[in-house]
PDB file with one MODEL, atoms N, CA, C and O in Angstrom:
MODEL        1
ATOM      1  N   MET A   1       0.858  -1.171   0.000  1.00  0.00           N
ATOM      2  CA  MET A   1       0.000   0.000   0.000  1.00  0.00           C
ATOM      3  C   MET A   1       0.904   1.234   0.000  1.00  0.00           C
ATOM      4  O   MET A   1       1.928   1.268   0.682  1.00  0.00           O
ATOM      5  N   ASP A   2       0.519   2.220  -0.756  1.00  0.00           N
ATOM      6  CA  ASP A   2       1.288   3.461  -0.854  1.00  0.00           C
ATOM      7  C   ASP A   2       1.082   4.326   0.381  1.00  0.00           C
ATOM      8  O   ASP A   2       0.266   4.010   1.247  1.00  0.00           O
ATOM      9  N   SER A   3       1.825   5.411   0.451  1.00  0.00           N
ATOM     10  CA  SER A   3       1.630   6.352   1.548  1.00  0.00           C
ATOM     11  C   SER A   3       0.407   7.227   1.249  1.00  0.00           C
ATOM     12  O   SER A   3      -0.072   7.288   0.116  1.00  0.00           O
ATOM     13  N   CYS A   4      -0.075   7.892   2.280  1.00  0.00           N
ATOM     14  CA  CYS A   4      -1.246   8.767   2.158  1.00  0.00           C
ATOM     15  C   CYS A   4      -0.927   9.932   1.223  1.00  0.00           C
ATOM     16  O   CYS A   4       0.188  10.454   1.236  1.00  0.00           O
ATOM     17  N   ILE A   5      -1.885  10.331   0.428  1.00  0.00           N
ATOM     18  CA  ILE A   5      -1.681  11.431  -0.517  1.00  0.00           C
ATOM     19  C   ILE A   5      -1.477  12.750   0.221  1.00  0.00           C
ATOM     20  O   ILE A   5      -0.614  13.542  -0.156  1.00  0.00           O
ATOM     21  N   LYS A   6      -2.252  12.988   1.254  1.00  0.00           N
ATOM     22  CA  LYS A   6      -2.181  14.249   2.001  1.00  0.00           C
ATOM     23  C   LYS A   6      -1.066  14.237   3.044  1.00  0.00           C
ATOM     24  O   LYS A   6      -0.423  15.260   3.278  1.00  0.00           O
ATOM     25  N   HIS A   7      -0.835  13.090   3.667  1.00  0.00           N
ATOM     26  CA  HIS A   7       0.189  12.949   4.697  1.00  0.00           C
ATOM     27  C   HIS A   7       1.219  11.918   4.237  1.00  0.00           C
ATOM     28  O   HIS A   7       1.057  10.734   4.535  1.00  0.00           O
ATOM     29  N   PRO A   8       2.266  12.321   3.527  1.00  0.00           N
ATOM     30  CA  PRO A   8       3.221  11.362   2.967  1.00  0.00           C
ATOM     31  C   PRO A   8       3.977  10.543   4.014  1.00  0.00           C
ATOM     32  O   PRO A   8       4.525   9.491   3.687  1.00  0.00           O
ATOM     33  N   HIS A   9       4.016  11.001   5.256  1.00  0.00           N
ATOM     34  CA  HIS A   9       4.714  10.259   6.303  1.00  0.00           C
ATOM     35  C   HIS A   9       3.858   9.142   6.901  1.00  0.00           C
ATOM     36  O   HIS A   9       4.370   8.316   7.656  1.00  0.00           O
ATOM     37  N   GLU A  10       2.566   9.104   6.577  1.00  0.00           N
ATOM     38  CA  GLU A  10       1.654   8.067   7.063  1.00  0.00           C
ATOM     39  C   GLU A  10       1.439   7.009   5.982  1.00  0.00           C
ATOM     40  O   GLU A  10       1.437   7.327   4.793  1.00  0.00           O
ATOM     41  N   ILE A  11       1.261   5.761   6.388  1.00  0.00           N
ATOM     42  CA  ILE A  11       0.974   4.685   5.443  1.00  0.00           C
ATOM     43  C   ILE A  11      -0.523   4.677   5.156  1.00  0.00           C
ATOM     44  O   ILE A  11      -1.338   4.771   6.074  1.00  0.00           O
ATOM     45  N   GLY A  12      -0.876   4.566   3.892  1.00  0.00           N
ATOM     46  CA  GLY A  12      -2.283   4.499   3.512  1.00  0.00           C
ATOM     47  C   GLY A  12      -2.899   3.186   3.970  1.00  0.00           C
ATOM     48  O   GLY A  12      -2.321   2.120   3.758  1.00  0.00           O
ATOM     49  N   ILE A  13      -4.071   3.256   4.599  1.00  0.00           N
ATOM     50  CA  ILE A  13      -4.700   2.033   5.094  1.00  0.00           C
ATOM     51  C   ILE A  13      -5.727   1.472   4.122  1.00  0.00           C
ATOM     52  O   ILE A  13      -6.039   0.282   4.161  1.00  0.00           O
ATOM     53  N   ASN A  14      -6.256   2.335   3.240  1.00  0.00           N
ATOM     54  CA  ASN A  14      -7.289   1.894   2.304  1.00  0.00           C
ATOM     55  C   ASN A  14      -7.365   2.874   1.145  1.00  0.00           C
ATOM     56  O   ASN A  14      -6.780   3.957   1.178  1.00  0.00           O
ATOM     57  N   PHE A  15      -8.106   2.462   0.117  1.00  0.00           N
ATOM     58  CA  PHE A  15      -8.320   3.315  -1.047  1.00  0.00           C
ATOM     59  C   PHE A  15      -9.674   3.994  -0.952  1.00  0.00           C
ATOM     60  O   PHE A  15     -10.608   3.452  -0.361  1.00  0.00           O
ATOM     61  N   CYS A  16      -9.778   5.186  -1.538  1.00  0.00           N
ATOM     62  CA  CYS A  16     -11.057   5.888  -1.621  1.00  0.00           C
ATOM     63  C   CYS A  16     -11.952   5.130  -2.603  1.00  0.00           C
ATOM     64  O   CYS A  16     -11.486   4.690  -3.654  1.00  0.00           O
ATOM     65  N   GLY A  17     -13.208   4.980  -2.269  1.00  0.00           N
ATOM     66  CA  GLY A  17     -14.144   4.257  -3.118  1.00  0.00           C
ATOM     67  C   GLY A  17     -14.585   5.029  -4.341  1.00  0.00           C
ATOM     68  O   GLY A  17     -15.327   4.489  -5.162  1.00  0.00           O
ATOM     69  N   ARG A  18     -14.158   6.270  -4.496  1.00  0.00           N
ATOM     70  CA  ARG A  18     -14.532   7.074  -5.656  1.00  0.00           C
ATOM     71  C   ARG A  18     -13.320   7.427  -6.520  1.00  0.00           C
ATOM     72  O   ARG A  18     -13.331   7.186  -7.727  1.00  0.00           O
ATOM     73  N   CYS A  19     -12.280   7.994  -5.914  1.00  0.00           N
ATOM     74  CA  CYS A  19     -11.128   8.440  -6.702  1.00  0.00           C
ATOM     75  C   CYS A  19     -10.000   7.419  -6.741  1.00  0.00           C
ATOM     76  O   CYS A  19      -9.120   7.511  -7.596  1.00  0.00           O
ATOM     77  N   GLY A  20     -10.009   6.436  -5.820  1.00  0.00           N
ATOM     78  CA  GLY A  20      -9.007   5.383  -5.834  1.00  0.00           C
ATOM     79  C   GLY A  20      -7.678   5.746  -5.206  1.00  0.00           C
ATOM     80  O   GLY A  20      -6.722   4.976  -5.292  1.00  0.00           O
ATOM     81  N   GLY A  21      -7.604   6.916  -4.572  1.00  0.00           N
ATOM     82  CA  GLY A  21      -6.357   7.327  -3.937  1.00  0.00           C
ATOM     83  C   GLY A  21      -6.095   6.573  -2.641  1.00  0.00           C
ATOM     84  O   GLY A  21      -7.030   6.119  -1.982  1.00  0.00           O
ATOM     85  N   SER A  22      -4.836   6.440  -2.280  1.00  0.00           N
ATOM     86  CA  SER A  22      -4.442   5.789  -1.037  1.00  0.00           C
ATOM     87  C   SER A  22      -4.455   6.826   0.076  1.00  0.00           C
ATOM     88  O   SER A  22      -3.809   7.867  -0.041  1.00  0.00           O
ATOM     89  N   TRP A  23      -5.192   6.548   1.170  1.00  0.00           N
ATOM     90  CA  TRP A  23      -5.371   7.515   2.252  1.00  0.00           C
ATOM     91  C   TRP A  23      -5.132   6.869   3.603  1.00  0.00           C
ATOM     92  O   TRP A  23      -5.303   5.660   3.761  1.00  0.00           O
ATOM     93  N   CYS A  24      -4.734   7.680   4.580  1.00  0.00           N
ATOM     94  CA  CYS A  24      -4.528   7.194   5.956  1.00  0.00           C
ATOM     95  C   CYS A  24      -5.868   7.208   6.705  1.00  0.00           C
ATOM     96  O   CYS A  24      -6.887   7.640   6.165  1.00  0.00           O
ATOM     97  N   ALA A  25      -5.850   6.737   7.936  1.00  0.00           N
ATOM     98  CA  ALA A  25      -7.077   6.638   8.736  1.00  0.00           C
ATOM     99  C   ALA A  25      -7.680   8.007   9.034  1.00  0.00           C
ATOM    100  O   ALA A  25      -8.898   8.122   9.165  1.00  0.00           O
ATOM    101  N   ASP A  26      -6.857   9.043   9.145  1.00  0.00           N
ATOM    102  CA  ASP A  26      -7.370  10.383   9.441  1.00  0.00           C
ATOM    103  C   ASP A  26      -8.094  11.006   8.251  1.00  0.00           C
ATOM    104  O   ASP A  26      -8.925  11.894   8.437  1.00  0.00           O
ATOM    105  N   CYS A  27      -7.797  10.561   7.048  1.00  0.00           N
ATOM    106  CA  CYS A  27      -8.366  11.162   5.836  1.00  0.00           C
ATOM    107  C   CYS A  27      -9.594  10.429   5.303  1.00  0.00           C
ATOM    108  O   CYS A  27     -10.305  10.967   4.455  1.00  0.00           O
ATOM    109  N   LEU A  28      -9.859   9.217   5.781  1.00  0.00           N
ATOM    110  CA  LEU A  28     -10.982   8.429   5.273  1.00  0.00           C
ATOM    111  C   LEU A  28     -12.195   8.528   6.187  1.00  0.00           C
ATOM    112  O   LEU A  28     -12.066   8.582   7.410  1.00  0.00           O
ATOM    113  N   VAL A  29     -13.368   8.551   5.576  1.00  0.00           N
ATOM    114  CA  VAL A  29     -14.638   8.535   6.315  1.00  0.00           C
ATOM    115  C   VAL A  29     -15.530   7.458   5.704  1.00  0.00           C
ATOM    116  O   VAL A  29     -15.341   7.057   4.555  1.00  0.00           O
ATOM    117  N   TYR A  30     -16.490   7.001   6.477  1.00  0.00           N
ATOM    118  CA  TYR A  30     -17.448   5.992   6.023  1.00  0.00           C
ATOM    119  C   TYR A  30     -18.838   6.627   6.014  1.00  0.00           C
ATOM    120  O   TYR A  30     -19.627   6.371   6.924  1.00  0.00           O
ATOM    121  N   PRO A  31     -19.164   7.455   5.003  1.00  0.00           N
ATOM    122  CA  PRO A  31     -20.440   8.171   5.007  1.00  0.00           C
ATOM    123  C   PRO A  31     -21.662   7.274   4.794  1.00  0.00           C
ATOM    124  O   PRO A  31     -22.773   7.660   5.157  1.00  0.00           O
ATOM    125  N   PHE A  32     -21.478   6.097   4.219  1.00  0.00           N
ATOM    126  CA  PHE A  32     -22.601   5.203   3.941  1.00  0.00           C
ATOM    127  C   PHE A  32     -22.580   3.955   4.815  1.00  0.00           C
ATOM    128  O   PHE A  32     -23.298   2.994   4.537  1.00  0.00           O
ATOM    129  N   GLY A  33     -21.762   3.958   5.873  1.00  0.00           N
ATOM    130  CA  GLY A  33     -21.683   2.823   6.780  1.00  0.00           C
ATOM    131  C   GLY A  33     -20.433   2.001   6.561  1.00  0.00           C
ATOM    132  O   GLY A  33     -19.717   2.177   5.575  1.00  0.00           O
ATOM    133  N   GLU A  34     -20.181   1.102   7.492  1.00  0.00           N
ATOM    134  CA  GLU A  34     -18.961   0.287   7.470  1.00  0.00           C
ATOM    135  C   GLU A  34     -18.936  -0.738   6.339  1.00  0.00           C
ATOM    136  O   GLU A  34     -17.859  -1.180   5.940  1.00  0.00           O
ATOM    137  N   LYS A  35     -20.101  -1.127   5.814  1.00  0.00           N
ATOM    138  CA  LYS A  35     -20.143  -2.147   4.766  1.00  0.00           C
ATOM    139  C   LYS A  35     -19.804  -1.596   3.381  1.00  0.00           C
ATOM    140  O   LYS A  35     -19.423  -2.355   2.490  1.00  0.00           O
ATOM    141  N   LYS A  36     -19.938  -0.305   3.199  1.00  0.00           N
ATOM    142  CA  LYS A  36     -19.609   0.336   1.925  1.00  0.00           C
ATOM    143  C   LYS A  36     -18.162   0.800   1.950  1.00  0.00           C
ATOM    144  O   LYS A  36     -17.602   0.992   3.029  1.00  0.00           O
ATOM    145  N   PRO A  37     -17.538   0.986   0.787  1.00  0.00           N
ATOM    146  CA  PRO A  37     -16.137   1.426   0.775  1.00  0.00           C
ATOM    147  C   PRO A  37     -16.001   2.846   1.337  1.00  0.00           C
ATOM    148  O   PRO A  37     -16.911   3.662   1.194  1.00  0.00           O
ATOM    149  N   PRO A  38     -14.864   3.136   1.972  1.00  0.00           N
ATOM    150  CA  PRO A  38     -14.652   4.482   2.518  1.00  0.00           C
ATOM    151  C   PRO A  38     -14.408   5.491   1.413  1.00  0.00           C
ATOM    152  O   PRO A  38     -14.074   5.131   0.284  1.00  0.00           O
ATOM    153  N   LEU A  39     -14.578   6.756   1.752  1.00  0.00           N
ATOM    154  CA  LEU A  39     -14.313   7.851   0.835  1.00  0.00           C
ATOM    155  C   LEU A  39     -13.336   8.819   1.491  1.00  0.00           C
ATOM    156  O   LEU A  39     -13.325   8.964   2.713  1.00  0.00           O
ATOM    157  N   CYS A  40     -12.521   9.478   0.681  1.00  0.00           N
ATOM    158  CA  CYS A  40     -11.675  10.541   1.218  1.00  0.00           C
ATOM    159  C   CYS A  40     -12.577  11.736   1.513  1.00  0.00           C
ATOM    160  O   CYS A  40     -13.722  11.772   1.062  1.00  0.00           O
ATOM    161  N   MET A  41     -12.084  12.693   2.249  1.00  0.00           N
ATOM    162  CA  MET A  41     -12.904  13.827   2.668  1.00  0.00           C
ATOM    163  C   MET A  41     -13.457  14.605   1.465  1.00  0.00           C
ATOM    164  O   MET A  41     -14.619  15.013   1.476  1.00  0.00           O
ATOM    165  N   THR A  42     -12.644  14.809   0.445  1.00  0.00           N
ATOM    166  CA  THR A  42     -13.085  15.565  -0.729  1.00  0.00           C
ATOM    167  C   THR A  42     -14.205  14.837  -1.466  1.00  0.00           C
ATOM    168  O   THR A  42     -15.202  15.455  -1.839  1.00  0.00           O
ATOM    169  N   CYS A  43     -14.051  13.541  -1.676  1.00  0.00           N
ATOM    170  CA  CYS A  43     -15.079  12.769  -2.379  1.00  0.00           C
ATOM    171  C   CYS A  43     -16.343  12.637  -1.531  1.00  0.00           C
ATOM    172  O   CYS A  43     -17.445  12.568  -2.075  1.00  0.00           O
ATOM    173  N   ALA A  44     -16.196  12.602  -0.206  1.00  0.00           N
ATOM    174  CA  ALA A  44     -17.366  12.552   0.672  1.00  0.00           C
ATOM    175  C   ALA A  44     -18.167  13.849   0.566  1.00  0.00           C
ATOM    176  O   ALA A  44     -19.396  13.826   0.620  1.00  0.00           O
ATOM    177  N   MET A  45     -17.481  14.971   0.417  1.00  0.00           N
ATOM    178  CA  MET A  45     -18.168  16.267   0.248  1.00  0.00           C
ATOM    179  C   MET A  45     -18.935  16.294  -1.071  1.00  0.00           C
ATOM    180  O   MET A  45     -20.035  16.844  -1.139  1.00  0.00           O
ATOM    181  N   VAL A  46     -18.364  15.708  -2.110  1.00  0.00           N
ATOM    182  CA  VAL A  46     -19.038  15.638  -3.408  1.00  0.00           C
ATOM    183  C   VAL A  46     -20.259  14.729  -3.301  1.00  0.00           C
ATOM    184  O   VAL A  46     -21.325  15.058  -3.820  1.00  0.00           O
ATOM    185  N   ALA A  47     -20.106  13.582  -2.627  1.00  0.00           N
ATOM    186  CA  ALA A  47     -21.215  12.639  -2.478  1.00  0.00           C
ATOM    187  C   ALA A  47     -22.351  13.240  -1.662  1.00  0.00           C
ATOM    188  O   ALA A  47     -23.518  12.923  -1.893  1.00  0.00           O
ATOM    189  N   ALA A  48     -22.016  14.108  -0.709  1.00  0.00           N
ATOM    190  CA  ALA A  48     -23.038  14.743   0.129  1.00  0.00           C
ATOM    191  C   ALA A  48     -23.697  15.926  -0.555  1.00  0.00           C
ATOM    192  O   ALA A  48     -24.729  16.411  -0.091  1.00  0.00           O
ATOM    193  N   GLY A  49     -23.117  16.400  -1.649  1.00  0.00           N
ATOM    194  CA  GLY A  49     -23.694  17.532  -2.370  1.00  0.00           C
ATOM    195  C   GLY A  49     -23.186  18.874  -1.895  1.00  0.00           C
ATOM    196  O   GLY A  49     -23.714  19.909  -2.303  1.00  0.00           O
ATOM    197  N   VAL A  50     -22.172  18.888  -1.042  1.00  0.00           N
ATOM    198  CA  VAL A  50     -21.616  20.140  -0.534  1.00  0.00           C
ATOM    199  C   VAL A  50     -20.759  20.801  -1.604  1.00  0.00           C
ATOM    200  O   VAL A  50     -20.775  22.023  -1.756  1.00  0.00           O
ATOM    201  N   ARG A  51     -20.010  19.986  -2.346  1.00  0.00           N
ATOM    202  CA  ARG A  51     -19.190  20.480  -3.456  1.00  0.00           C
ATOM    203  C   ARG A  51     -19.681  19.871  -4.749  1.00  0.00           C
ATOM    204  O   ARG A  51     -20.288  18.801  -4.758  1.00  0.00           O
ATOM    205  N   THR A  52     -19.411  20.563  -5.838  1.00  0.00           N
ATOM    206  CA  THR A  52     -19.869  20.062  -7.129  1.00  0.00           C
ATOM    207  C   THR A  52     -18.794  19.290  -7.872  1.00  0.00           C
ATOM    208  O   THR A  52     -19.109  18.478  -8.742  1.00  0.00           O
ATOM    209  N   ALA A  53     -17.537  19.528  -7.548  1.00  0.00           N
ATOM    210  CA  ALA A  53     -16.450  18.808  -8.223  1.00  0.00           C
ATOM    211  C   ALA A  53     -15.352  18.498  -7.226  1.00  0.00           C
ATOM    212  O   ALA A  53     -15.085  19.277  -6.311  1.00  0.00           O
ATOM    213  N   ALA A  54     -14.728  17.368  -7.409  1.00  0.00           N
ATOM    214  CA  ALA A  54     -13.638  16.955  -6.532  1.00  0.00           C
ATOM    215  C   ALA A  54     -12.302  17.327  -7.162  1.00  0.00           C
ATOM    216  O   ALA A  54     -12.217  17.590  -8.361  1.00  0.00           O
ATOM    217  N   GLU A  55     -11.258  17.344  -6.334  1.00  0.00           N
ATOM    218  CA  GLU A  55      -9.911  17.614  -6.835  1.00  0.00           C
ATOM    219  C   GLU A  55      -9.430  16.495  -7.739  1.00  0.00           C
ATOM    220  O   GLU A  55      -8.744  16.735  -8.732  1.00  0.00           O
ATOM    221  N   ARG A  56      -9.797  15.263  -7.385  1.00  0.00           N
ATOM    222  CA  ARG A  56      -9.381  14.090  -8.150  1.00  0.00           C
ATOM    223  C   ARG A  56     -10.603  13.515  -8.864  1.00  0.00           C
ATOM    224  O   ARG A  56     -11.662  13.381  -8.252  1.00  0.00           O
ATOM    225  N   PRO A  57     -10.477  13.175 -10.139  1.00  0.00           N
ATOM    226  CA  PRO A  57     -11.621  12.600 -10.862  1.00  0.00           C
ATOM    227  C   PRO A  57     -11.958  11.193 -10.376  1.00  0.00           C
ATOM    228  O   PRO A  57     -11.102  10.479  -9.852  1.00  0.00           O
ATOM    229  N   ALA A  58     -13.202  10.815 -10.556  1.00  0.00           N
ATOM    230  CA  ALA A  58     -13.656   9.476 -10.161  1.00  0.00           C
ATOM    231  C   ALA A  58     -13.084   8.434 -11.120  1.00  0.00           C
ATOM    232  O   ALA A  58     -13.016   8.655 -12.329  1.00  0.00           O
ATOM    233  N   LEU A  59     -12.678   7.307 -10.566  1.00  0.00           N
ATOM    234  CA  LEU A  59     -12.176   6.195 -11.373  1.00  0.00           C
ATOM    235  C   LEU A  59     -13.325   5.289 -11.790  1.00  0.00           C
ATOM    236  O   LEU A  59     -14.328   5.199 -11.081  1.00  0.00           O
ATOM    237  N   PRO A  60     -13.196   4.623 -12.922  1.00  0.00           N
ATOM    238  CA  PRO A  60     -14.214   3.640 -13.318  1.00  0.00           C
ATOM    239  C   PRO A  60     -14.269   2.485 -12.318  1.00  0.00           C
ATOM    240  O   PRO A  60     -13.283   2.200 -11.639  1.00  0.00           O
ATOM    241  N   ARG A  61     -15.419   1.824 -12.230  1.00  0.00           N
ATOM    242  CA  ARG A  61     -15.613   0.726 -11.270  1.00  0.00           C
ATOM    243  C   ARG A  61     -14.625  -0.422 -11.487  1.00  0.00           C
ATOM    244  O   ARG A  61     -14.165  -1.030 -10.521  1.00  0.00           O
ATOM    245  N   LYS A  62     -14.301  -0.720 -12.732  1.00  0.00           N
ATOM    246  CA  LYS A  62     -13.344  -1.796 -13.006  1.00  0.00           C
ATOM    247  C   LYS A  62     -11.981  -1.485 -12.404  1.00  0.00           C
ATOM    248  O   LYS A  62     -11.321  -2.366 -11.853  1.00  0.00           O
ATOM    249  N   GLU A  63     -11.571  -0.247 -12.510  1.00  0.00           N
ATOM    250  CA  GLU A  63     -10.283   0.161 -11.956  1.00  0.00           C
ATOM    251  C   GLU A  63     -10.300   0.098 -10.428  1.00  0.00           C
ATOM    252  O   GLU A  63      -9.316  -0.315  -9.814  1.00  0.00           O
ATOM    253  N   LEU A  64     -11.406   0.503  -9.817  1.00  0.00           N
ATOM    254  CA  LEU A  64     -11.530   0.427  -8.355  1.00  0.00           C
ATOM    255  C   LEU A  64     -11.501  -1.013  -7.868  1.00  0.00           C
ATOM    256  O   LEU A  64     -10.895  -1.304  -6.836  1.00  0.00           O
ATOM    257  N   LYS A  65     -12.149  -1.921  -8.598  1.00  0.00           N
ATOM    258  CA  LYS A  65     -12.121  -3.341  -8.234  1.00  0.00           C
ATOM    259  C   LYS A  65     -10.704  -3.902  -8.342  1.00  0.00           C
ATOM    260  O   LYS A  65     -10.276  -4.686  -7.495  1.00  0.00           O
ATOM    261  N   ARG A  66      -9.987  -3.503  -9.377  1.00  0.00           N
ATOM    262  CA  ARG A  66      -8.613  -3.966  -9.546  1.00  0.00           C
ATOM    263  C   ARG A  66      -7.743  -3.499  -8.393  1.00  0.00           C
ATOM    264  O   ARG A  66      -6.941  -4.277  -7.877  1.00  0.00           O
ATOM    265  N   LEU A  67      -7.884  -2.233  -7.973  1.00  0.00           N
ATOM    266  CA  LEU A  67      -7.120  -1.724  -6.843  1.00  0.00           C
ATOM    267  C   LEU A  67      -7.458  -2.473  -5.556  1.00  0.00           C
ATOM    268  O   LEU A  67      -6.581  -2.747  -4.737  1.00  0.00           O
ATOM    269  N   SER A  68      -8.719  -2.794  -5.391  1.00  0.00           N
ATOM    270  CA  SER A  68      -9.155  -3.529  -4.198  1.00  0.00           C
ATOM    271  C   SER A  68      -8.557  -4.925  -4.167  1.00  0.00           C
ATOM    272  O   SER A  68      -8.145  -5.396  -3.107  1.00  0.00           O
ATOM    273  N   LYS A  69      -8.502  -5.592  -5.310  1.00  0.00           N
ATOM    274  CA  LYS A  69      -7.905  -6.938  -5.362  1.00  0.00           C
ATOM    275  C   LYS A  69      -6.415  -6.890  -5.103  1.00  0.00           C
ATOM    276  O   LYS A  69      -5.878  -7.777  -4.439  1.00  0.00           O
ATOM    277  N   GLU A  70      -5.737  -5.880  -5.611  1.00  0.00           N
ATOM    278  CA  GLU A  70      -4.304  -5.749  -5.393  1.00  0.00           C
ATOM    279  C   GLU A  70      -3.985  -5.502  -3.923  1.00  0.00           C
ATOM    280  O   GLU A  70      -2.959  -5.966  -3.426  1.00  0.00           O
ATOM    281  N   ALA A  71      -4.852  -4.777  -3.227  1.00  0.00           N
ATOM    282  CA  ALA A  71      -4.618  -4.457  -1.818  1.00  0.00           C
ATOM    283  C   ALA A  71      -4.738  -5.709  -0.949  1.00  0.00           C
ATOM    284  O   ALA A  71      -4.073  -5.819   0.081  1.00  0.00           O
ATOM    285  N   LYS A  72      -5.590  -6.653  -1.366  1.00  0.00           N
ATOM    286  CA  LYS A  72      -5.781  -7.868  -0.591  1.00  0.00           C
ATOM    287  C   LYS A  72      -4.687  -8.823  -0.914  1.00  0.00           C
ATOM    288  O   LYS A  72      -4.649  -9.926  -0.369  1.00  0.00           O
TER     289      LYS A  72
ENDMDL
END
């Protein structure tokens, strides 16, 4: 797993379920519950409707699945 995008000194614990970036525990939230994939703070704001565009574009579902398999 790569280091966190925002905090390079921290190890990323999971990928964002929208943009696919590697994030640490402080940067990830579970807005839809523990059973759904986590989102980074920026993508969570987009999902909630607070922002209209994220800094990082959304990845296709196939790419997100591939990243998830590689992490396991």
